[in-house]
C-alpha positions as CSV (number, residue, x, y, z in Angstrom):
1,M,-56.7,0.0,-9.3
2,S,-54.2,0.6,-12.1
3,N,-52.8,3.6,-10.4
4,N,-52.3,1.7,-7.1
5,L,-50.4,-1.1,-8.9
6,I,-48.1,1.4,-10.6
7,F,-47.5,3.2,-7.3
8,I,-46.7,0.0,-5.5
9,F,-44.5,-1.3,-8.3
10,T,-42.6,2.0,-8.5
11,K,-42.2,2.2,-4.7
12,Y,-40.7,-1.3,-4.4
13,Y,-38.6,-1.0,-7.5
14,L,-37.0,2.3,-6.3
15,S,-36.5,0.7,-2.8
16,F,-34.7,-2.3,-4.3
17,K,-32.6,-0.1,-6.6
18,L,-31.6,2.1,-3.6
19,F,-30.6,-1.0,-1.5
20,N,-28.4,-2.3,-4.3
21,M,-26.7,1.1,-4.7
22,K,-26.0,1.3,-1.0
23,K,-24.6,-2.3,-1.0
24,T,-22.4,-1.4,-3.9
25,I,-21.0,1.7,-2.2
26,V,-20.3,-0.2,1.0
27,L,-18.5,-3.0,-0.8
28,G,-16.5,-0.5,-2.9
29,A,-15.4,1.4,0.2
30,F,-14.4,-1.8,2.0
31,A,-12.4,-3.0,-1.0
32,S,-10.6,0.4,-1.2
33,L,-9.8,0.3,2.4
34,M,-8.3,-3.2,2.1
35,M,-6.1,-2.1,-0.8
36,V,-4.7,0.9,1.1
37,S,-3.7,-0.9,4.2
38,C,-2.0,-4.0,2.6
39,A,1.6,-4.6,3.5
40,K,4.0,-5.3,0.7
41,D,7.5,-6.7,0.4
42,Y,10.2,-4.1,-0.4
43,T,13.9,-4.8,-1.2
44,C,16.4,-2.8,0.7
45,K,19.8,-2.7,-1.0
46,C,22.8,-1.6,1.0
47,T,26.2,-0.8,-0.5
48,V,29.3,-0.6,1.7
49,T,32.2,1.4,0.2
50,E,35.7,1.8,1.6
51,S,37.0,5.1,0.2
52,V,40.7,4.4,0.5
53,S,40.8,1.2,-1.5
54,G,37.6,1.8,-3.4
55,T,36.2,-1.6,-2.6
56,S,32.5,-2.0,-2.4
57,L,30.1,-4.7,-1.2
58,S,26.4,-4.9,-1.8
59,S,23.7,-6.8,0.1
60,S,19.9,-6.9,-0.1
61,T,17.2,-7.6,2.5
62,V,13.4,-7.8,2.2
63,I,11.3,-5.6,4.4
64,N,7.6,-6.3,4.7
65,G,5.4,-3.3,5.5
66,K,4.0,0.0,4.2
67,K,6.3,1.9,1.8
68,K,6.9,4.8,4.2
69,D,7.9,2.4,7.1
70,A,10.0,0.2,4.8
71,T,11.9,3.3,3.4
72,S,12.7,4.7,6.9
73,A,13.8,1.3,8.2
74,C,16.0,0.8,5.1
75,E,17.5,4.3,5.3
76,A,18.3,3.8,9.0
77,G,21.0,1.4,7.9
78,S,22.9,4.2,6.1
79,S,26.0,5.4,8.0
80,V,29.6,6.8,7.7
81,Q,32.3,5.4,10.0
82,G,35.7,6.7,9.1
83,T,36.5,5.7,5.6
84,V,33.6,3.2,5.3
85,T,30.3,4.5,3.9
86,T,27.1,2.4,4.0
87,T,24.3,3.6,1.7
88,C,20.9,1.9,1.8
89,A,17.9,2.6,-0.4
90,I,14.6,0.9,-1.4
91,Q,14.8,-0.8,-4.8
């Protein structure tokens, strides 16, 4: 009788412990996935410089998205047109 109770107790205790461990792993994986795919706000600062007079103007815009996408969108604004150079970078 005593051996049966110990066996039953051990079986249910291990089953409960395994269930909690699985639940913790699933919740941890879900939280990690949510952290990775979150979009953030990035500031894109563009500086326009005219090389003959040396004048420069700066402006900033906010881009929401993943860092890789925000960086490429920001750097797409960089250009050179004659004596005017526009340089954009994520801050």
